[in-house]
N, CA, C and O of each residue as an XYZ file, in Angstrom:
452
protein
N      14.817      0.156      7.774
C      14.004      0.585      6.646
C      12.478      0.849      7.128
O      11.845     -0.041      7.696
N      12.026      1.901      6.913
C      10.611      2.247      7.298
C       9.912      2.017      5.879
O      10.438      2.308      4.805
N       8.594      1.426      6.046
C       7.695      1.294      5.101
C       6.305      2.123      5.341
O       5.664      2.179      6.390
N       6.054      2.660      4.275
C       4.599      3.690      4.243
C       3.770      2.971      3.287
O       4.052      2.653      2.131
N       2.659      2.757      3.976
C       1.410      2.074      3.385
C       0.296      2.754      3.496
O      -0.158      2.838      4.637
N      -0.438      3.407      2.408
C      -1.575      4.301      2.588
C      -2.641      3.708      1.552
O      -2.465      3.521      0.348
N      -3.773      3.461      2.299
C      -4.914      3.061      1.611
C      -5.615      4.345      0.971
O      -5.886      5.262      1.746
N      -5.916      4.481     -0.327
C      -6.573      5.407     -0.937
C      -7.972      4.814     -1.448
O      -8.115      3.621     -1.714
N      -8.985      5.766     -1.556
C     -10.255      5.073     -2.066
C     -10.703      6.416     -3.025
O     -10.464      7.583     -2.715
N     -11.341      6.015     -4.141
C     -11.735      6.863     -5.152
C     -13.079      7.606     -4.662
O     -14.113      6.977     -4.440
N     -12.975      8.936     -4.522
C     -14.135      9.808     -4.304
C     -14.443     10.553     -5.442
O     -13.654     11.444     -5.755
N     -15.518     10.348     -6.177
C     -15.626     11.014     -7.332
C     -14.672     10.563     -8.481
O     -14.585      9.457     -9.013
N     -13.880     11.881     -8.758
C     -12.741     11.277     -9.741
C     -11.317     11.536     -8.924
O     -10.237     11.460     -9.510
N     -11.417     11.819     -7.644
C     -10.149     12.085     -6.969
C      -9.895     11.053     -5.956
O     -10.812     10.492     -5.356
N      -8.580     10.788     -5.753
C      -8.283      9.642     -4.785
C      -7.957     10.559     -3.518
O      -7.389     11.650     -3.471
N      -8.506      9.757     -2.495
C      -8.521     10.354     -0.915
C      -7.989      9.305     -0.084
O      -8.282      8.132     -0.315
N      -7.149      9.670      0.968
C      -6.537      8.693      1.988
C      -7.627      8.255      2.741
O      -8.510      9.050      3.061
N      -7.660      7.135      3.045
C      -8.668      6.451      3.951
C      -7.937      5.903      5.197
O      -8.518      5.913      6.283
N      -6.688      5.429      5.073
C      -6.009      4.886      6.300
C      -4.610      4.672      5.864
O      -4.300      4.408      4.702
N      -3.702      4.810      6.937
C      -2.327      4.529      7.080
C      -2.212      3.110      7.718
O      -2.758      2.867      8.794
N      -1.518      2.214      7.061
C      -1.279      0.806      7.691
C       0.009      0.817      8.348
O       0.883      1.527      7.850
N       0.288      0.091      9.468
C       1.429     -0.041     10.016
C       2.094     -1.420      9.571
O       1.346     -2.323      9.197
N       3.408     -1.606      9.596
C       4.053     -2.639      9.120
C       5.095     -3.075     10.155
O       5.826     -2.304     10.777
N       5.066     -4.512     10.267
C       6.033     -5.008     11.263
C       7.541     -4.805     10.921
O       8.409     -4.518     11.745
N       7.718     -4.989      9.634
C       9.136     -4.947      9.132
C       9.097     -4.341      7.764
O       8.451     -4.902      6.880
N       9.754     -3.224      7.534
C       9.844     -2.797      6.107
C      10.569     -3.650      5.237
O      10.130     -3.934      4.122
N      11.812     -4.143      5.733
C      12.613     -5.013      4.927
C      11.766     -6.287      4.496
O      11.815     -6.741      3.353
N      11.056     -6.774      5.418
C      10.102     -8.058      5.038
C       9.115     -7.739      4.006
O       8.834     -8.521      3.098
N       8.563     -6.516      4.162
C       7.337     -6.220      3.334
C       8.082     -5.971      1.927
O       7.561     -6.364      0.883
N       9.203     -5.365      1.938
C       9.661     -4.995      0.586
C      10.224     -6.348     -0.104
O      10.153     -6.409     -1.332
N      10.704     -7.286      0.512
C      11.121     -8.732      0.176
C       9.894     -9.320     -0.497
O       9.911     -9.808     -1.627
N       8.774     -9.231      0.329
C       7.435     -9.948     -0.146
C       6.882     -9.337     -1.404
O       6.324     -9.988     -2.287
N       7.080     -8.028     -1.421
C       6.492     -7.505     -2.570
C       7.334     -7.679     -3.875
O       6.777     -7.733     -4.972
N       8.699     -7.765     -3.731
C       9.692     -8.134     -4.751
C       9.294     -9.579     -5.286
O       9.127     -9.873     -6.470
N       9.179    -10.400     -4.218
C       8.929    -11.927     -4.479
C       7.916    -12.124     -5.120
O       7.909    -13.022     -5.963
N       6.774    -11.323     -4.886
C       5.393    -11.434     -5.520
C       5.405    -10.866     -6.853
O       4.391    -11.019     -7.534
N       6.483    -10.176     -7.377
C       6.449     -9.438     -8.659
C       5.682     -8.089     -8.642
O       5.404     -7.559     -9.717
N       5.338     -7.526     -7.498
C       4.813     -6.245     -7.457
C       5.511     -5.089     -6.783
O       4.925     -4.056     -6.460
N       6.813     -5.323     -6.586
C       7.677     -4.310     -6.024
C       8.119     -3.274     -7.128
O       8.263     -3.540     -8.321
N       8.293     -2.147     -6.575
C       8.958     -1.102     -7.491
C       8.293     -0.845     -8.855
O       8.974     -0.581     -9.846
N       7.104     -0.917     -8.887
C       6.245     -0.665    -10.034
C       6.043      0.807    -10.138
O       5.518      1.213    -11.175
N       6.392      1.701     -9.185
C       6.319      3.099     -9.418
C       4.848      3.409     -8.820
O       4.070      2.523     -8.466
N       4.588      4.760     -8.762
C       3.234      5.205     -8.287
C       2.641      5.702     -9.454
O       3.277      6.183    -10.392
N       1.241      5.570     -9.391
C       0.416      6.104    -10.332
C       0.377      7.588    -10.543
O       0.531      8.274     -9.532
N       0.207      8.161    -11.620
C       0.229      9.583    -11.661
C      -0.698     10.407    -10.955
O      -0.497     11.609    -10.778
N      -1.840      9.718    -10.494
C      -2.907     10.430     -9.852
C      -3.154     10.143     -8.351
O      -4.276     10.172     -7.845
N      -2.003      9.862     -7.674
C      -2.016      9.679     -6.203
C      -2.737     10.922     -5.510
O      -2.868     11.996     -6.098
N      -3.128     10.724     -4.398
C      -3.820     11.799     -3.605
C      -2.867     12.925     -3.197
O      -1.665     12.711     -3.040
N      -3.409     14.090     -3.035
C      -2.693     15.250     -2.377
C      -1.898     14.791     -1.255
O      -0.705     15.088     -1.197
N      -2.433     14.121     -0.397
C      -1.750     13.712      0.889
C      -0.575     12.992      0.660
O       0.479     13.322      1.203
N      -0.682     11.810     -0.275
C       0.533     11.057     -0.641
C       1.454     11.977     -1.295
O       2.620     11.905     -0.909
N       1.163     12.878     -2.256
C       2.112     13.770     -2.856
C       2.831     14.558     -1.833
O       4.055     14.683     -1.832
N       2.001     15.108     -0.925
C       2.672     16.072      0.135
C       3.494     15.125      1.056
O       4.484     15.665      1.548
N       3.316     14.004      1.343
C       4.065     13.181      2.299
C       5.319     12.878      1.574
O       6.350     12.956      2.242
N       5.411     12.575      0.433
C       6.728     12.328     -0.459
C       7.441     13.487     -0.527
O       8.664     13.465     -0.397
N       6.798     14.564     -0.725
C       7.486     15.900     -0.827
C       8.225     16.336      0.281
O       9.283     16.950      0.143
N       7.698     16.037      1.462
C       8.265     16.362      2.821
C       9.056     15.271      3.419
O       9.405     15.330      4.599
N       9.365     14.239      2.621
C      10.302     13.183      3.161
C      11.683     13.713      2.960
O      12.051     14.140      1.865
N      12.526     13.682      4.127
C      13.862     14.195      4.038
C      14.877     13.164      3.847
O      16.078     13.421      3.929
N      14.414     11.996      3.593
C      15.362     10.802      3.285
C      15.223     10.268      1.905
O      14.214     10.656      1.315
N      15.975      9.501      1.290
C      15.732      9.021     -0.019
C      14.553      7.910     -0.022
O      14.516      6.988      0.792
N      13.727      8.090     -0.904
C      12.548      7.299     -1.140
C      12.856      6.311     -2.166
O      13.404      6.633     -3.220
N      12.474      4.967     -1.849
C      12.633      3.800     -2.792
C      11.540      2.944     -2.650
O      10.724      3.000     -1.730
N      11.537      2.031     -3.716
C      10.472      0.929     -3.777
C       9.071      1.420     -3.884
O       8.185      0.862     -3.237
N       8.818      2.430     -4.661
C       7.436      2.925     -4.740
C       6.616      1.883     -5.733
O       6.939      1.458     -6.842
N       5.684      1.681     -5.100
C       4.628      0.711     -5.837
C       3.174      1.053     -5.268
O       2.923      1.837     -4.353
N       2.297      0.313     -5.992
C       0.920      0.369     -5.628
C       0.394     -1.138     -5.717
O       0.915     -2.001     -6.423
N      -0.723     -1.322     -4.889
C      -1.435     -2.631     -4.844
C      -2.835     -2.358     -5.049
O      -3.430     -1.498     -4.399
N      -3.451     -3.165     -6.059
C      -4.790     -3.198     -5.999
C      -5.502     -4.196     -4.807
O      -4.925     -5.175     -4.333
N      -6.592     -3.840     -4.499
C      -7.303     -4.697     -3.382
C      -7.151     -6.160     -3.710
O      -6.831     -6.993     -2.863
N      -7.386     -6.426     -4.927
C      -7.406     -7.931     -5.434
C      -6.079     -8.576     -5.170
O      -6.051     -9.784     -4.936
N      -5.007     -7.888     -5.186
C      -3.658     -8.357     -5.132
C      -3.308     -8.786     -3.640
O      -2.477     -9.648     -3.355
N      -4.082     -8.042     -2.714
C      -3.738     -8.223     -1.334
C      -4.031     -9.755     -0.969
O      -3.194    -10.322     -0.267
N      -4.934    -10.323     -1.310
C      -5.340    -11.592     -0.849
C      -4.360    -12.597     -1.252
O      -4.101    -13.455     -0.409
N      -3.749    -12.655     -2.412
C      -2.699    -13.486     -2.972
C      -1.432    -13.079     -2.274
O      -0.642    -13.995     -2.048
N      -1.100    -11.872     -1.894
C       0.026    -11.517     -1.101
C      -0.050    -12.005      0.388
O       0.968    -12.278      1.024
N      -1.097    -12.082      0.816
C      -1.370    -12.563      2.242
C      -0.838    -14.057      2.058
O       0.027    -14.433      2.850
N      -1.246    -14.851      1.168
C      -1.061    -16.249      1.128
C       0.502    -16.422      0.809
O       0.960    -17.544      1.022
N       1.255    -15.566      0.388
C       2.601    -15.710      0.179
C       3.492    -15.123      1.278
O       4.711    -15.282      1.222
N       2.911    -14.451      2.271
C       3.668    -13.749      3.365
C       4.007    -14.742      4.414
O       3.325    -15.761      4.531
N       5.099    -14.485      5.241
C       5.316    -15.309      6.354
C       4.206    -15.474      7.250
O       3.351    -14.606      7.074
N       3.911    -16.392      8.249
C       2.743    -16.489      9.089
C       2.513    -15.283      9.958
O       1.374    -14.876     10.186
N       3.609    -14.703     10.450
C       3.452    -13.584     11.241
C       2.838    -12.340     10.685
O       2.411    -11.430     11.395
N       2.816    -12.348      9.356
C       2.203    -11.247      8.628
C       1.003    -11.500      8.010
O       0.333    -10.528      7.663
N       0.578    -12.666      7.792
C      -0.659    -13.048      7.193
C      -1.901    -12.289      7.588
O      -2.675    -11.784      6.774
N      -2.057    -12.238      9.155
C      -3.220    -11.584      9.605
C      -3.201    -10.119      9.328
O      -4.288     -9.599      9.078
N      -2.151     -9.389      9.332
C      -2.178     -8.124      8.928
C      -2.620     -7.846      7.589
O      -3.484     -6.996      7.377
N      -2.037     -8.564      6.605
C      -2.293     -8.473      5.172
C      -3.640     -8.749      4.895
O      -4.189     -8.111      3.996
N      -4.357     -9.735      5.625
C      -5.784     -9.986      5.379
C      -6.667     -8.935      5.975
O      -7.772     -8.702      5.484
N      -6.237     -8.328      6.965
C      -7.045     -7.234      7.622
C      -7.009     -5.984      6.720
O      -8.008     -5.276      6.592
N      -5.753     -5.704      6.048
C      -5.719     -4.819      4.955
C      -6.751     -5.112      3.838
O      -7.514     -4.240      3.422
N      -6.738     -6.254      3.420
C      -7.604     -6.801      2.402
C      -9.116     -6.544      2.802
O      -9.931     -6.040      2.030
N      -9.392     -6.945      4.080
C     -10.790     -6.704      4.422
C     -11.298     -5.318      4.479
O     -12.455     -4.996      4.205
N     -10.207     -4.395      4.912
C     -10.575     -2.910      4.940
C     -10.936     -2.495      3.544
O     -11.954     -1.859      3.271
N      -9.988     -2.919      2.631
C     -10.214     -2.485      1.311
C     -11.463     -3.014      0.575
O     -12.088     -2.378     -0.273
N     -11.762     -4.336      1.032
C     -12.978     -4.920      0.392
C     -14.301     -4.134      0.991
O     -15.318     -3.933      0.328
N     -14.150     -3.815      2.061
C     -15.265     -3.048      2.747
C     -15.604     -1.839      1.974
O     -16.770     -1.614      1.650
N     -14.566     -0.999      1.645
C     -14.847      0.031      0.807
C     -15.369     -0.216     -0.581
O     -16.243      0.493     -1.079
N     -14.804     -1.256     -1.206
C     -15.173     -1.643     -2.446
C     -16.491     -2.095     -2.533
O     -17.177     -1.871     -3.531
N     -16.924     -2.755     -1.498
C     -18.435     -3.347     -1.388
C     -19.290     -2.005     -1.271
O     -20.457     -2.012     -1.664
N     -18.764     -0.948     -0.777
C     -19.531      0.273     -0.745
C     -19.444      1.151     -1.916
O     -19.854      2.312     -1.929
N     -18.828      0.477     -3.007
C     -18.840      1.238     -4.352
C     -17.636      2.160     -4.488
O     -17.639      3.001     -5.387
N     -16.684      2.063     -3.714
C     -15.549      2.971     -4.002
C     -14.336      2.001     -4.344
O     -14.135      0.960     -3.719
N     -13.577      2.431     -5.361
C     -12.370      1.718     -5.766
C     -11.277      2.071     -4.826
O     -11.189      3.236     -4.437
N     -10.355      1.079     -4.390
C      -9.259      1.371     -3.539
C      -8.049      0.846     -4.057
O      -8.076      0.047     -4.993
N      -6.913      1.249     -3.497
C      -5.485      0.821     -3.811
C      -4.817      1.080     -2.758
O      -5.298      1.935     -2.014
N      -3.572      0.461     -2.384
C      -2.477      0.807     -1.611
C      -1.381      1.478     -2.150
O      -0.933      1.042     -3.210
N      -0.793      2.574     -1.570
C       0.263      3.115     -2.200
C       1.316      2.986     -1.019
O       1.155      3.287      0.163
N       2.569      2.398     -1.719
C       3.585      1.946     -0.808
C       5.016      2.586     -1.261
O       5.359      2.687     -2.439
N       5.739      2.970     -0.229
C       7.087      3.254     -0.686
C       8.041      2.993      0.830
O       7.534      2.677      1.906
N       9.344      3.189      0.609
C      10.075      2.895      1.589
C      11.193      3.975      1.861
O      11.472      4.698      0.905
N      11.802      4.153      2.931
C      12.890      5.066      3.265
C      13.767      4.442      4.279
O      13.329      3.699      5.157
N      14.967      4.746      4.149
C      16.007      4.404      5.024
C      16.714      3.051      4.315
O      17.676      2.504      4.854
């Protein structure tokens, strides 16, 4: 199972992609999101043009669509297995850096396979 994790930041009134994050295990991330009660929430209707394009071009079934606010990442890192905690904390630090600069952020997540 592949996981796609994209960080978006608000630029004016439009969400723009800032980064793509790599995942050690799509299955483990999906299980973590589900256990934390944030899996399968769906995507918000105003995702970036890049995310819409990526989803449109995907030739395999997409599942597990969800989003995460930057504030949710810290708690998620605490619930993650030790081998994933540093990665999630790095994602949180990245989003916090953007938010400290005055831009709202979120992660858009989905799975294929």
